[in-house]
C-alpha positions, 0 to 999 in steps of 0.5 A: 523523484518528480514533484507531481501536483497529484499524489497518485502519481508519485513514486515511493521507494520502499522506505517511503512507502512504509512510511506513508502507509504506516506499516513496516518495510517488511510489510511492503516487501510481503505486499510486493512479493504477494503481488499485492503491490507492483514495484518498478525500478525499486519504486511503488506507485502511490495510487497502488499503495493507497488502494492496497491500504484501503483494502486493508482497512476495509477488511479490518472493519468487516465482521468475521464470517458467521458473526452477527452484525 
């Protein structure tokens, strides 16, 4: 794998992506199957992974619909 100074240009295999995102390998597989992540030649782009992880964190902090904030 090529080393890039910009971590967003890095490509992770599924196991590395799971470790970097702090999720299970099965979660990475689900994200790929659902289209949330794109896999190329068995690898996931770090920028895409960081974006999905950011969306996941944001969704966790939003109040449920109908709940007073």
